[in-house]
N, C-alpha and C positions, 0 to 999 in steps of 0.2 A: 248707692241708691239716691243720694242727694243730687248727683249730677243728672240722673235719669228723671227725677222729679222736676228739676229745673228745665230740662229739655222738653218734657211733656207740657209744662206750663207755658213755655215759649211758643210751642206749636199751637196750643189752644189760643193764646193771645193773637198770634198771627192769623189764624182762621177767623177769629172774631173781627179783627181789623179788616180783613178782606170782605167780610159780610157787611161791615159798615160802609165800605166804599162801593158796594154793588148798587147799581141803580134800582130803585123800587120797581116792582112789577107794574107795568103800565097797561098791558093789553092781555087779552085772552083770545086765542084763535077760535075759529068756528068749531074746531075739534075739542075745545075746552082746555088747551094747553096754555099754561101761563108762561109768558116770555119775560125773562129777566133783563135782557139787553137787546131791545128792538133794533137799535142802530147796527149792532154787530150782525144780527140776522139779516138785515136788509143788505148790508155790504156783501155778505157771503152769497146771498141769492143773486145779486148783480154779477159777482164774479162767475158763478156757475152758469148764468144765462149767457154771458159773453163767451165763455169757454164752449158751451154746447152749440151756440150759433156758429162759432168758428169751426168746430169739428164737422158740423153739418155742411157748411160751405166747402170745406176740404173734400168731403165725401162727394158732393155734387160736382166739383170741379176736377176730380181725380182722373177723369177719362175712362174709368172702369165702368162697366154696365151698372146702372143705378139699382141699388137695393132699396126698393120703395118701402119695404117694411121697416128697415133701419131708419130711413128718413122720417117716416111717420113716428117712430119711437122718439127720435130727437125732437120733433115738433111737439109731441105730447109732454115730454120732459120740460121743454122750454115753456109751454103753456102753463103747466102746473106751477112752475116757479114764479112766473109772472103773476098768476092769480094770487099766490101766497104773498108776493111782494105788494100787490095792490091792496090786499087786505090789511097789510101792516101800515100803509100810508094813510089810511082813512082816519 
C-alpha cells in the first residue's frame, strides 16, 4: 500500500505542476468557450487552413470533372477556420 500511496501522490504532484505551467485563460470565443492556450489553437488552425487549401487545389487541378459541392465545402471549412483565427488575433 505504501508504494501505491507514493505513486498516487506523485501523480497528483505532477498534475498540479502541469496546471501551474499552463498559461492562464486569456480569451473567450463568441460561443463562450474559454481557451487555455490561444497560440496552440492559432497554430493548429493555420495548419488546417493550409491543408484544406492544398486539398482544394489538388481537387481543382486533378483533371477530373469538378465537384462543385465538394469545392464549396472546402471553401466553407476554410472560411470558418479563418473567421475563428481572426477572432483569436483581436
